[in-house]
PDB file of N, CA, C and O in Angstrom, chain B, residues numbered from 101:
ATOM      1  N   MET B 101       5.337  -7.999  29.093  1.00  0.00           N
ATOM      2  CA  MET B 101       6.309  -7.446  29.163  1.00  0.00           C
ATOM      3  C   MET B 101       4.241  -6.180  28.382  1.00  0.00           C
ATOM      4  O   MET B 101       3.187  -6.634  27.935  1.00  0.00           O
ATOM      5  N   ALA B 102       4.804  -4.290  28.691  1.00  0.00           N
ATOM      6  CA  ALA B 102       4.432  -2.988  28.655  1.00  0.00           C
ATOM      7  C   ALA B 102       4.449  -3.071  27.076  1.00  0.00           C
ATOM      8  O   ALA B 102       5.334  -3.777  26.594  1.00  0.00           O
ATOM      9  N   THR B 103       3.650  -2.488  26.286  1.00  0.00           N
ATOM     10  CA  THR B 103       3.560  -2.174  25.105  1.00  0.00           C
ATOM     11  C   THR B 103       4.228  -0.660  25.229  1.00  0.00           C
ATOM     12  O   THR B 103       4.138  -0.195  26.365  1.00  0.00           O
ATOM     13  N   THR B 104       4.850   0.142  24.301  1.00  0.00           N
ATOM     14  CA  THR B 104       5.176   1.011  23.859  1.00  0.00           C
ATOM     15  C   THR B 104       4.611   1.843  22.907  1.00  0.00           C
ATOM     16  O   THR B 104       3.757   1.182  22.314  1.00  0.00           O
ATOM     17  N   SER B 105       4.674   3.033  22.448  1.00  0.00           N
ATOM     18  CA  SER B 105       4.389   3.594  20.721  1.00  0.00           C
ATOM     19  C   SER B 105       4.561   3.027  19.569  1.00  0.00           C
ATOM     20  O   SER B 105       3.877   2.980  18.547  1.00  0.00           O
ATOM     21  N   SER B 106       5.977   2.431  19.994  1.00  0.00           N
ATOM     22  CA  SER B 106       6.623   1.572  18.783  1.00  0.00           C
ATOM     23  C   SER B 106       6.040  -0.480  18.821  1.00  0.00           C
ATOM     24  O   SER B 106       6.281  -1.313  17.947  1.00  0.00           O
ATOM     25  N   GLU B 107       5.436  -0.648  19.857  1.00  0.00           N
ATOM     26  CA  GLU B 107       4.902  -1.813  19.871  1.00  0.00           C
ATOM     27  C   GLU B 107       3.719  -1.979  19.455  1.00  0.00           C
ATOM     28  O   GLU B 107       2.887  -1.076  19.551  1.00  0.00           O
ATOM     29  N   THR B 108       3.448  -3.136  18.933  1.00  0.00           N
ATOM     30  CA  THR B 108       2.026  -3.632  19.107  1.00  0.00           C
ATOM     31  C   THR B 108       1.465  -5.357  18.993  1.00  0.00           C
ATOM     32  O   THR B 108       1.767  -6.140  18.092  1.00  0.00           O
ATOM     33  N   THR B 109       0.845  -5.554  19.828  1.00  0.00           N
ATOM     34  CA  THR B 109       0.567  -6.962  19.387  1.00  0.00           C
ATOM     35  C   THR B 109      -0.600  -7.595  19.024  1.00  0.00           C
ATOM     36  O   THR B 109      -1.623  -7.168  19.560  1.00  0.00           O
ATOM     37  N   LEU B 110      -0.718  -8.648  18.127  1.00  0.00           N
ATOM     38  CA  LEU B 110      -0.542  -9.110  17.291  1.00  0.00           C
ATOM     39  C   LEU B 110      -1.867 -10.928  17.335  1.00  0.00           C
ATOM     40  O   LEU B 110      -1.011 -11.788  17.128  1.00  0.00           O
ATOM     41  N   THR B 111      -2.332 -11.196  17.383  1.00  0.00           N
ATOM     42  CA  THR B 111      -3.380 -12.560  17.819  1.00  0.00           C
ATOM     43  C   THR B 111      -2.761 -13.261  16.506  1.00  0.00           C
ATOM     44  O   THR B 111      -2.448 -12.648  15.485  1.00  0.00           O
ATOM     45  N   ILE B 112      -2.689 -14.089  16.626  1.00  0.00           N
ATOM     46  CA  ILE B 112      -1.568 -15.361  15.497  1.00  0.00           C
ATOM     47  C   ILE B 112      -3.493 -15.972  15.679  1.00  0.00           C
ATOM     48  O   ILE B 112      -4.061 -16.014  16.770  1.00  0.00           O
ATOM     49  N   THR B 113      -4.250 -16.426  14.147  1.00  0.00           N
ATOM     50  CA  THR B 113      -5.012 -16.656  13.829  1.00  0.00           C
ATOM     51  C   THR B 113      -5.303 -18.666  14.264  1.00  0.00           C
ATOM     52  O   THR B 113      -4.279 -19.218  14.668  1.00  0.00           O
ATOM     53  N   ALA B 114      -6.314 -19.387  14.186  1.00  0.00           N
ATOM     54  CA  ALA B 114      -6.081 -21.086  14.488  1.00  0.00           C
ATOM     55  C   ALA B 114      -5.827 -21.564  12.845  1.00  0.00           C
ATOM     56  O   ALA B 114      -5.900 -22.747  12.513  1.00  0.00           O
ATOM     57  N   LYS B 115      -5.416 -20.091  11.560  1.00  0.00           N
ATOM     58  CA  LYS B 115      -4.600 -20.132  10.317  1.00  0.00           C
ATOM     59  C   LYS B 115      -3.572 -19.932  10.108  1.00  0.00           C
ATOM     60  O   LYS B 115      -2.877 -20.146   9.115  1.00  0.00           O
ATOM     61  N   GLY B 116      -3.232 -19.158  11.773  1.00  0.00           N
ATOM     62  CA  GLY B 116      -1.035 -18.969  11.294  1.00  0.00           C
ATOM     63  C   GLY B 116      -1.401 -17.886  10.494  1.00  0.00           C
ATOM     64  O   GLY B 116      -0.747 -17.792   9.455  1.00  0.00           O
ATOM     65  N   GLN B 117      -2.342 -16.964  10.699  1.00  0.00           N
ATOM     66  CA  GLN B 117      -2.822 -15.612  10.204  1.00  0.00           C
ATOM     67  C   GLN B 117      -2.444 -14.634  11.197  1.00  0.00           C
ATOM     68  O   GLN B 117      -2.413 -14.875  12.404  1.00  0.00           O
ATOM     69  N   ILE B 118      -2.119 -13.374  10.594  1.00  0.00           N
ATOM     70  CA  ILE B 118      -1.892 -12.072  11.328  1.00  0.00           C
ATOM     71  C   ILE B 118      -3.185 -11.245  10.592  1.00  0.00           C
ATOM     72  O   ILE B 118      -3.437 -11.672   9.465  1.00  0.00           O
ATOM     73  N   THR B 119      -3.934 -10.264  11.006  1.00  0.00           N
ATOM     74  CA  THR B 119      -3.975  -9.148  10.852  1.00  0.00           C
ATOM     75  C   THR B 119      -3.744  -7.341  11.060  1.00  0.00           C
ATOM     76  O   THR B 119      -4.119  -6.724  12.057  1.00  0.00           O
ATOM     77  N   LEU B 120      -3.061  -6.743   9.890  1.00  0.00           N
ATOM     78  CA  LEU B 120      -2.268  -6.396  10.743  1.00  0.00           C
ATOM     79  C   LEU B 120      -3.038  -4.828  10.609  1.00  0.00           C
ATOM     80  O   LEU B 120      -3.349  -4.582   9.443  1.00  0.00           O
ATOM     81  N   ARG B 121      -3.380  -3.778  11.565  1.00  0.00           N
ATOM     82  CA  ARG B 121      -4.009  -3.113  11.860  1.00  0.00           C
ATOM     83  C   ARG B 121      -3.727  -1.803  10.853  1.00  0.00           C
ATOM     84  O   ARG B 121      -2.620  -1.526  10.391  1.00  0.00           O
ATOM     85  N   ARG B 122      -5.026  -1.020  10.601  1.00  0.00           N
ATOM     86  CA  ARG B 122      -4.642   0.305   9.993  1.00  0.00           C
ATOM     87  C   ARG B 122      -3.698   1.233  10.019  1.00  0.00           C
ATOM     88  O   ARG B 122      -3.293   1.878   9.052  1.00  0.00           O
ATOM     89  N   ASP B 123      -3.158   1.343  11.700  1.00  0.00           N
ATOM     90  CA  ASP B 123      -1.913   2.113  11.742  1.00  0.00           C
ATOM     91  C   ASP B 123      -0.852   1.730  11.363  1.00  0.00           C
ATOM     92  O   ASP B 123       0.009   2.509  10.954  1.00  0.00           O
ATOM     93  N   LEU B 124      -0.666   0.224  11.432  1.00  0.00           N
ATOM     94  CA  LEU B 124       0.011  -0.602  10.650  1.00  0.00           C
ATOM     95  C   LEU B 124       0.443  -0.310   9.166  1.00  0.00           C
ATOM     96  O   LEU B 124       1.616  -0.201   8.808  1.00  0.00           O
ATOM     97  N   LEU B 125      -0.369  -0.227   8.563  1.00  0.00           N
ATOM     98  CA  LEU B 125      -0.808  -0.095   7.179  1.00  0.00           C
ATOM     99  C   LEU B 125      -0.413   0.932   7.066  1.00  0.00           C
ATOM    100  O   LEU B 125       0.663   1.088   6.489  1.00  0.00           O
ATOM    101  N   GLN B 126      -1.105   1.987   7.554  1.00  0.00           N
ATOM    102  CA  GLN B 126      -0.445   3.411   7.121  1.00  0.00           C
ATOM    103  C   GLN B 126       1.788   3.628   7.075  1.00  0.00           C
ATOM    104  O   GLN B 126       2.704   3.825   6.277  1.00  0.00           O
ATOM    105  N   HIS B 127       1.426   3.309   9.130  1.00  0.00           N
ATOM    106  CA  HIS B 127       2.815   3.357   9.128  1.00  0.00           C
ATOM    107  C   HIS B 127       4.270   2.859   8.071  1.00  0.00           C
ATOM    108  O   HIS B 127       5.375   3.365   7.872  1.00  0.00           O
ATOM    109  N   LEU B 128       3.304   1.149   7.380  1.00  0.00           N
ATOM    110  CA  LEU B 128       4.271   1.057   6.365  1.00  0.00           C
ATOM    111  C   LEU B 128       3.534   1.967   5.008  1.00  0.00           C
ATOM    112  O   LEU B 128       3.856   1.559   3.893  1.00  0.00           O
ATOM    113  N   GLY B 129       3.211   2.370   5.029  1.00  0.00           N
ATOM    114  CA  GLY B 129       2.531   3.497   3.598  1.00  0.00           C
ATOM    115  C   GLY B 129       2.295   2.615   2.457  1.00  0.00           C
ATOM    116  O   GLY B 129       2.706   2.792   1.310  1.00  0.00           O
ATOM    117  N   VAL B 130       1.444   1.450   2.985  1.00  0.00           N
ATOM    118  CA  VAL B 130       0.809   0.022   2.406  1.00  0.00           C
ATOM    119  C   VAL B 130      -1.017  -0.055   2.402  1.00  0.00           C
ATOM    120  O   VAL B 130      -1.549   0.549   3.334  1.00  0.00           O
ATOM    121  N   ARG B 131      -1.833  -0.678   1.523  1.00  0.00           N
ATOM    122  CA  ARG B 131      -3.129  -0.455   1.691  1.00  0.00           C
ATOM    123  C   ARG B 131      -3.191  -2.300   1.241  1.00  0.00           C
ATOM    124  O   ARG B 131      -2.431  -3.236   0.995  1.00  0.00           O
ATOM    125  N   SER B 132      -4.701  -1.967   1.356  1.00  0.00           N
ATOM    126  CA  SER B 132      -5.064  -3.546   0.711  1.00  0.00           C
ATOM    127  C   SER B 132      -4.053  -3.468  -0.735  1.00  0.00           C
ATOM    128  O   SER B 132      -3.458  -2.651  -1.437  1.00  0.00           O
ATOM    129  N   GLY B 133      -4.498  -5.795  -0.545  1.00  0.00           N
ATOM    130  CA  GLY B 133      -3.266  -5.202  -1.804  1.00  0.00           C
ATOM    131  C   GLY B 133      -2.052  -5.481  -2.231  1.00  0.00           C
ATOM    132  O   GLY B 133      -1.560  -6.236  -3.069  1.00  0.00           O
ATOM    133  N   ALA B 134      -1.723  -4.797  -1.559  1.00  0.00           N
ATOM    134  CA  ALA B 134      -0.387  -3.999  -1.227  1.00  0.00           C
ATOM    135  C   ALA B 134       1.020  -5.347  -1.212  1.00  0.00           C
ATOM    136  O   ALA B 134       0.635  -6.286  -0.515  1.00  0.00           O
ATOM    137  N   LYS B 135       2.159  -5.552  -1.676  1.00  0.00           N
ATOM    138  CA  LYS B 135       2.942  -6.677  -0.973  1.00  0.00           C
ATOM    139  C   LYS B 135       3.725  -6.334   0.277  1.00  0.00           C
ATOM    140  O   LYS B 135       3.689  -5.126   0.513  1.00  0.00           O
ATOM    141  N   VAL B 136       4.269  -6.891   0.953  1.00  0.00           N
ATOM    142  CA  VAL B 136       5.303  -6.702   2.050  1.00  0.00           C
ATOM    143  C   VAL B 136       6.009  -8.132   1.683  1.00  0.00           C
ATOM    144  O   VAL B 136       5.758  -9.170   1.069  1.00  0.00           O
ATOM    145  N   VAL B 137       7.559  -7.228   2.824  1.00  0.00           N
ATOM    146  CA  VAL B 137       8.476  -8.240   2.670  1.00  0.00           C
ATOM    147  C   VAL B 137       9.122  -8.735   4.188  1.00  0.00           C
ATOM    148  O   VAL B 137      10.086  -8.043   4.515  1.00  0.00           O
ATOM    149  N   LEU B 138       8.973  -9.171   4.585  1.00  0.00           N
ATOM    150  CA  LEU B 138       9.518  -9.967   5.668  1.00  0.00           C
ATOM    151  C   LEU B 138      10.982 -11.395   5.992  1.00  0.00           C
ATOM    152  O   LEU B 138      11.038 -12.582   5.671  1.00  0.00           O
ATOM    153  N   HIS B 139      11.693 -10.719   6.554  1.00  0.00           N
ATOM    154  CA  HIS B 139      12.622 -10.733   6.809  1.00  0.00           C
ATOM    155  C   HIS B 139      13.145 -11.254   8.010  1.00  0.00           C
ATOM    156  O   HIS B 139      13.376 -10.405   8.871  1.00  0.00           O
ATOM    157  N   LYS B 140      13.458 -12.734   8.366  1.00  0.00           N
ATOM    158  CA  LYS B 140      13.315 -13.550   9.327  1.00  0.00           C
ATOM    159  C   LYS B 140      14.938 -13.429  10.063  1.00  0.00           C
ATOM    160  O   LYS B 140      15.860 -14.202   9.805  1.00  0.00           O
ATOM    161  N   LEU B 141      14.983 -12.684  10.678  1.00  0.00           N
ATOM    162  CA  LEU B 141      16.306 -12.537  12.366  1.00  0.00           C
ATOM    163  C   LEU B 141      16.705 -13.200  13.142  1.00  0.00           C
ATOM    164  O   LEU B 141      15.896 -13.869  13.785  1.00  0.00           O
ATOM    165  N   PRO B 142      17.728 -13.279  13.347  1.00  0.00           N
ATOM    166  CA  PRO B 142      18.295 -14.094  14.931  1.00  0.00           C
ATOM    167  C   PRO B 142      17.240 -13.460  15.911  1.00  0.00           C
ATOM    168  O   PRO B 142      16.719 -12.392  16.231  1.00  0.00           O
ATOM    169  N   ASN B 143      17.269 -15.310  16.283  1.00  0.00           N
ATOM    170  CA  ASN B 143      16.190 -14.720  17.416  1.00  0.00           C
ATOM    171  C   ASN B 143      14.978 -14.668  17.849  1.00  0.00           C
ATOM    172  O   ASN B 143      14.537 -14.511  18.988  1.00  0.00           O
ATOM    173  N   GLY B 144      14.328 -14.853  16.564  1.00  0.00           N
ATOM    174  CA  GLY B 144      13.074 -15.583  16.612  1.00  0.00           C
ATOM    175  C   GLY B 144      12.618 -13.954  16.083  1.00  0.00           C
ATOM    176  O   GLY B 144      11.478 -13.546  16.309  1.00  0.00           O
ATOM    177  N   ARG B 145      13.329 -13.361  15.584  1.00  0.00           N
ATOM    178  CA  ARG B 145      12.455 -12.055  15.270  1.00  0.00           C
ATOM    179  C   ARG B 145      12.418 -11.796  13.830  1.00  0.00           C
ATOM    180  O   ARG B 145      13.129 -12.382  13.014  1.00  0.00           O
ATOM    181  N   VAL B 146      11.602 -10.938  13.569  1.00  0.00           N
ATOM    182  CA  VAL B 146      11.646 -10.595  12.233  1.00  0.00           C
ATOM    183  C   VAL B 146      11.296  -9.635  11.976  1.00  0.00           C
ATOM    184  O   VAL B 146      10.957  -8.874  12.882  1.00  0.00           O
ATOM    185  N   GLU B 147      11.194  -9.097  10.158  1.00  0.00           N
ATOM    186  CA  GLU B 147      11.200  -7.486  10.258  1.00  0.00           C
ATOM    187  C   GLU B 147      10.516  -6.941   9.148  1.00  0.00           C
ATOM    188  O   GLU B 147      11.131  -7.115   8.096  1.00  0.00           O
ATOM    189  N   LEU B 148       9.189  -6.196   9.016  1.00  0.00           N
ATOM    190  CA  LEU B 148       8.503  -6.185   7.704  1.00  0.00           C
ATOM    191  C   LEU B 148       8.632  -4.901   7.251  1.00  0.00           C
ATOM    192  O   LEU B 148       8.753  -3.864   7.903  1.00  0.00           O
ATOM    193  N   GLU B 149       8.597  -5.068   6.106  1.00  0.00           N
ATOM    194  CA  GLU B 149       8.539  -3.934   5.112  1.00  0.00           C
ATOM    195  C   GLU B 149       8.257  -3.672   4.098  1.00  0.00           C
ATOM    196  O   GLU B 149       9.000  -4.305   3.347  1.00  0.00           O
ATOM    197  N   ALA B 150       7.205  -2.746   3.242  1.00  0.00           N
ATOM    198  CA  ALA B 150       6.984  -2.222   1.603  1.00  0.00           C
ATOM    199  C   ALA B 150       7.668  -2.883   0.846  1.00  0.00           C
ATOM    200  O   ALA B 150       8.893  -2.944   0.956  1.00  0.00           O
ATOM    201  N   ALA B 151       6.969  -3.513  -0.085  1.00  0.00           N
ATOM    202  CA  ALA B 151       7.788  -4.203  -1.028  1.00  0.00           C
ATOM    203  C   ALA B 151       8.288  -3.216  -2.143  1.00  0.00           C
ATOM    204  O   ALA B 151       7.337  -3.277  -2.921  1.00  0.00           O
ATOM    205  N   HIS B 152       8.872  -2.648  -2.509  1.00  0.00           N
ATOM    206  CA  HIS B 152       9.207  -1.580  -3.515  1.00  0.00           C
ATOM    207  C   HIS B 152       9.456  -2.393  -5.122  1.00  0.00           C
ATOM    208  O   HIS B 152      10.321  -3.155  -5.554  1.00  0.00           O
ATOM    209  N   PRO B 153       7.936  -1.641  -5.823  1.00  0.00           N
ATOM    210  CA  PRO B 153       8.686  -2.392  -7.084  1.00  0.00           C
ATOM    211  C   PRO B 153       9.691  -1.704  -8.232  1.00  0.00           C
ATOM    212  O   PRO B 153       9.949  -0.625  -8.764  1.00  0.00           O
ATOM    213  N   GLY B 154      10.128  -3.333  -8.222  1.00  0.00           N
ATOM    214  CA  GLY B 154      10.836  -2.895  -9.404  1.00  0.00           C
ATOM    215  C   GLY B 154      10.953  -2.057 -10.031  1.00  0.00           C
ATOM    216  O   GLY B 154      10.497  -0.997  -9.600  1.00  0.00           O
ATOM    217  N   GLY B 155      11.770  -2.061 -11.686  1.00  0.00           N
ATOM    218  CA  GLY B 155      11.677  -1.154 -12.618  1.00  0.00           C
ATOM    219  C   GLY B 155      10.737  -1.217 -13.499  1.00  0.00           C
ATOM    220  O   GLY B 155      10.668  -0.362 -14.382  1.00  0.00           O
ATOM    221  N   ASP B 156       9.721  -2.391 -13.400  1.00  0.00           N
ATOM    222  CA  ASP B 156       8.177  -2.902 -13.666  1.00  0.00           C
ATOM    223  C   ASP B 156       7.447  -1.509 -14.115  1.00  0.00           C
ATOM    224  O   ASP B 156       6.730  -1.341 -13.128  1.00  0.00           O
ATOM    225  N   ILE B 157       7.098  -0.089 -15.224  1.00  0.00           N
ATOM    226  CA  ILE B 157       6.647   0.629 -15.048  1.00  0.00           C
ATOM    227  C   ILE B 157       4.895   0.241 -14.501  1.00  0.00           C
ATOM    228  O   ILE B 157       4.001   0.801 -13.867  1.00  0.00           O
ATOM    229  N   GLU B 158       5.134  -1.093 -15.224  1.00  0.00           N
ATOM    230  CA  GLU B 158       3.181  -1.183 -15.030  1.00  0.00           C
ATOM    231  C   GLU B 158       3.172  -1.415 -13.145  1.00  0.00           C
ATOM    232  O   GLU B 158       2.092  -1.574 -12.575  1.00  0.00           O
ATOM    233  N   ALA B 159       4.450  -1.403 -12.384  1.00  0.00           N
ATOM    234  CA  ALA B 159       3.943  -1.102 -11.407  1.00  0.00           C
ATOM    235  C   ALA B 159       3.443  -0.261 -10.103  1.00  0.00           C
ATOM    236  O   ALA B 159       2.869  -0.293  -9.014  1.00  0.00           O
ATOM    237  N   ALA B 160       4.021   0.404 -10.941  1.00  0.00           N
ATOM    238  CA  ALA B 160       3.554   2.420 -10.816  1.00  0.00           C
ATOM    239  C   ALA B 160       1.566   2.490 -10.993  1.00  0.00           C
ATOM    240  O   ALA B 160       0.812   2.895 -10.108  1.00  0.00           O
ATOM    241  N   PHE B 161       1.337   2.211 -11.735  1.00  0.00           N
ATOM    242  CA  PHE B 161       0.378   2.050 -12.092  1.00  0.00           C
ATOM    243  C   PHE B 161      -0.924   2.485 -11.159  1.00  0.00           C
ATOM    244  O   PHE B 161      -1.431   1.428 -10.784  1.00  0.00           O
ATOM    245  N   GLY B 162      -1.574   3.466 -10.699  1.00  0.00           N
ATOM    246  CA  GLY B 162      -2.434   2.740  -9.799  1.00  0.00           C
ATOM    247  C   GLY B 162      -1.672   3.245  -8.398  1.00  0.00           C
ATOM    248  O   GLY B 162      -2.132   2.875  -7.317  1.00  0.00           O
ATOM    249  N   LEU B 163      -1.011   3.727  -8.430  1.00  0.00           N
ATOM    250  CA  LEU B 163      -0.378   4.220  -7.004  1.00  0.00           C
ATOM    251  C   LEU B 163      -0.939   5.713  -6.520  1.00  0.00           C
ATOM    252  O   LEU B 163      -1.311   5.765  -5.348  1.00  0.00           O
ATOM    253  N   LEU B 164      -1.011   6.644  -7.126  1.00  0.00           N
ATOM    254  CA  LEU B 164      -1.953   7.527  -6.915  1.00  0.00           C
ATOM    255  C   LEU B 164      -3.289   8.211  -6.541  1.00  0.00           C
ATOM    256  O   LEU B 164      -3.767   9.284  -6.174  1.00  0.00           O
ATOM    257  N   ARG B 165      -3.799   6.115  -7.059  1.00  0.00           N
ATOM    258  CA  ARG B 165      -5.192   6.549  -7.301  1.00  0.00           C
ATOM    259  C   ARG B 165      -6.009   6.225  -5.406  1.00  0.00           C
ATOM    260  O   ARG B 165      -5.528   5.590  -4.467  1.00  0.00           O
ATOM    261  N   ARG B 166      -7.158   6.875  -5.494  1.00  0.00           N
ATOM    262  CA  ARG B 166      -8.054   6.368  -4.181  1.00  0.00           C
ATOM    263  C   ARG B 166      -8.836   5.141  -4.835  1.00  0.00           C
ATOM    264  O   ARG B 166      -9.266   4.912  -5.966  1.00  0.00           O
ATOM    265  N   GLU B 167      -8.830   4.233  -3.234  1.00  0.00           N
ATOM    266  CA  GLU B 167      -9.644   3.223  -3.165  1.00  0.00           C
ATOM    267  C   GLU B 167     -10.916   3.619  -3.138  1.00  0.00           C
ATOM    268  O   GLU B 167     -11.527   2.611  -2.782  1.00  0.00           O
ATOM    269  N   ASP B 168     -11.714   4.517  -3.307  1.00  0.00           N
ATOM    270  CA  ASP B 168     -13.043   4.877  -4.257  1.00  0.00           C
ATOM    271  C   ASP B 168     -12.613   4.822  -5.046  1.00  0.00           C
ATOM    272  O   ASP B 168     -13.384   4.113  -5.693  1.00  0.00           O
ATOM    273  N   GLN B 169     -11.434   5.159  -5.963  1.00  0.00           N
ATOM    274  CA  GLN B 169     -11.853   5.503  -7.380  1.00  0.00           C
ATOM    275  C   GLN B 169     -11.803   4.636  -8.333  1.00  0.00           C
ATOM    276  O   GLN B 169     -11.300   3.583  -7.942  1.00  0.00           O
ATOM    277  N   ARG B 170     -12.179   4.629  -9.652  1.00  0.00           N
ATOM    278  CA  ARG B 170     -12.378   3.868 -10.629  1.00  0.00           C
ATOM    279  C   ARG B 170     -10.778   4.187 -11.740  1.00  0.00           C
ATOM    280  O   ARG B 170     -10.298   5.203 -11.238  1.00  0.00           O
ATOM    281  N   ALA B 171     -10.339   3.982 -12.312  1.00  0.00           N
ATOM    282  CA  ALA B 171      -8.886   4.057 -13.369  1.00  0.00           C
ATOM    283  C   ALA B 171      -9.581   4.555 -13.885  1.00  0.00           C
ATOM    284  O   ALA B 171     -10.791   4.370 -13.754  1.00  0.00           O
ATOM    285  N   LEU B 172      -8.927   5.559 -14.843  1.00  0.00           N
ATOM    286  CA  LEU B 172     -10.205   5.752 -15.746  1.00  0.00           C
ATOM    287  C   LEU B 172      -8.586   5.500 -17.454  1.00  0.00           C
ATOM    288  O   LEU B 172      -7.373   5.308 -17.535  1.00  0.00           O
ATOM    289  N   SER B 173     -10.119   5.747 -18.640  1.00  0.00           N
ATOM    290  CA  SER B 173      -9.529   5.022 -19.424  1.00  0.00           C
ATOM    291  C   SER B 173      -8.954   6.123 -20.106  1.00  0.00           C
ATOM    292  O   SER B 173      -9.049   7.287 -19.717  1.00  0.00           O
ATOM    293  N   VAL B 174      -8.201   5.655 -21.390  1.00  0.00           N
ATOM    294  CA  VAL B 174      -7.091   6.786 -22.079  1.00  0.00           C
ATOM    295  C   VAL B 174      -7.932   7.837 -22.933  1.00  0.00           C
ATOM    296  O   VAL B 174      -7.603   9.021 -23.006  1.00  0.00           O
ATOM    297  N   ASP B 175      -8.880   7.378 -23.476  1.00  0.00           N
ATOM    298  CA  ASP B 175     -10.144   8.223 -23.498  1.00  0.00           C
ATOM    299  C   ASP B 175     -10.704   8.796 -22.690  1.00  0.00           C
ATOM    300  O   ASP B 175     -10.063   9.837 -22.825  1.00  0.00           O
ATOM    301  N   GLU B 176     -11.598   9.088 -21.690  1.00  0.00           N
ATOM    302  CA  GLU B 176     -11.431   9.549 -20.735  1.00  0.00           C
ATOM    303  C   GLU B 176     -10.341  10.391 -20.186  1.00  0.00           C
ATOM    304  O   GLU B 176     -10.928  11.259 -19.540  1.00  0.00           O
ATOM    305  N   MET B 177      -8.711  10.649 -20.079  1.00  0.00           N
ATOM    306  CA  MET B 177      -7.931  11.253 -19.687  1.00  0.00           C
ATOM    307  C   MET B 177      -7.882  12.354 -20.744  1.00  0.00           C
ATOM    308  O   MET B 177      -8.016  13.517 -20.361  1.00  0.00           O
ATOM    309  N   ASN B 178      -7.647  12.016 -22.417  1.00  0.00           N
ATOM    310  CA  ASN B 178      -8.021  12.549 -23.302  1.00  0.00           C
ATOM    311  C   ASN B 178      -8.921  13.423 -23.069  1.00  0.00           C
ATOM    312  O   ASN B 178      -8.571  14.587 -23.264  1.00  0.00           O
ATOM    313  N   GLU B 179     -10.107  13.224 -22.669  1.00  0.00           N
ATOM    314  CA  GLU B 179     -11.091  14.089 -23.118  1.00  0.00           C
ATOM    315  C   GLU B 179     -10.830  15.229 -21.490  1.00  0.00           C
ATOM    316  O   GLU B 179     -11.118  16.426 -21.493  1.00  0.00           O
ATOM    317  N   LEU B 180     -10.399  14.679 -20.576  1.00  0.00           N
ATOM    318  CA  LEU B 180     -10.101  15.670 -19.350  1.00  0.00           C
ATOM    319  C   LEU B 180      -9.004  16.504 -19.388  1.00  0.00           C
ATOM    320  O   LEU B 180      -8.570  17.405 -18.670  1.00  0.00           O
ATOM    321  N   ILE B 181      -8.584  15.829 -20.680  1.00  0.00           N
ATOM    322  CA  ILE B 181      -7.278  17.323 -20.647  1.00  0.00           C
ATOM    323  C   ILE B 181      -8.072  18.146 -21.908  1.00  0.00           C
ATOM    324  O   ILE B 181      -8.262  19.359 -22.001  1.00  0.00           O
ATOM    325  N   ALA B 182      -8.255  17.643 -22.343  1.00  0.00           N
ATOM    326  CA  ALA B 182      -9.202  18.916 -23.628  1.00  0.00           C
ATOM    327  C   ALA B 182      -9.197  19.232 -23.459  1.00  0.00           C
ATOM    328  O   ALA B 182      -8.510  20.231 -23.674  1.00  0.00           O
ATOM    329  N   THR B 183     -10.670  18.844 -22.024  1.00  0.00           N
ATOM    330  CA  THR B 183     -11.528  20.125 -21.586  1.00  0.00           C
ATOM    331  C   THR B 183     -10.707  21.416 -20.534  1.00  0.00           C
ATOM    332  O   THR B 183     -10.758  22.644 -20.603  1.00  0.00           O
ATOM    333  N   ARG B 184     -10.023  20.550 -19.648  1.00  0.00           N
ATOM    334  CA  ARG B 184      -8.947  21.219 -18.995  1.00  0.00           C
ATOM    335  C   ARG B 184      -8.540  22.681 -19.720  1.00  0.00           C
ATOM    336  O   ARG B 184      -8.572  23.794 -19.196  1.00  0.00           O
ATOM    337  N   TRP B 185      -8.032  22.220 -21.488  1.00  0.00           N
ATOM    338  CA  TRP B 185      -7.214  22.894 -22.023  1.00  0.00           C
ATOM    339  C   TRP B 185      -8.066  23.714 -22.645  1.00  0.00           C
ATOM    340  O   TRP B 185      -7.470  24.761 -22.897  1.00  0.00           O
ATOM    341  N   ALA B 186      -9.109  23.740 -22.991  1.00  0.00           N
ATOM    342  CA  ALA B 186     -10.207  24.535 -23.857  1.00  0.00           C
ATOM    343  C   ALA B 186     -10.458  25.457 -23.000  1.00  0.00           C
ATOM    344  O   ALA B 186     -10.416  26.616 -23.411  1.00  0.00           O
ATOM    345  N   SER B 187     -10.949  25.081 -20.883  1.00  0.00           N
ATOM    346  CA  SER B 187     -11.549  25.736 -20.431  1.00  0.00           C
ATOM    347  C   SER B 187     -10.496  27.319 -20.254  1.00  0.00           C
ATOM    348  O   SER B 187     -10.911  28.435 -19.943  1.00  0.00           O
ATOM    349  N   GLU B 188      -8.737  26.811 -20.649  1.00  0.00           N
ATOM    350  CA  GLU B 188      -8.011  28.420 -19.592  1.00  0.00           C
ATOM    351  C   GLU B 188      -7.351  28.655 -20.882  1.00  0.00           C
ATOM    352  O   GLU B 188      -6.125  28.656 -20.995  1.00  0.00           O
ATOM    353  N   ARG B 189      -8.390  28.910 -22.127  1.00  0.00           N
ATOM    354  CA  ARG B 189      -7.734  29.790 -23.374  1.00  0.00           C
ATOM    355  C   ARG B 189      -8.983  30.375 -23.041  1.00  0.00           C
ATOM    356  O   ARG B 189      -9.386  31.363 -23.655  1.00  0.00           O
TER     357      ARG B 189
END
């Protein structure tokens, strides 16, 4: 079967695992450590989608942080806000 731009062939490892390539992760809007949901469909088909966090505010922390950044402490955030506010006066 020929692949199209919407198809991707993945290899199953000896441990029964697959690795999603970067373009698939980007398409799903997820990155390393994120959760996905797999739906079993009839006829041996599956559907994969990004897991959406529930109403828990803790799930939203870090969503905008880039992978190469560490989280700021509250004191660091307050210092940045104060510095920015003072520079605009």
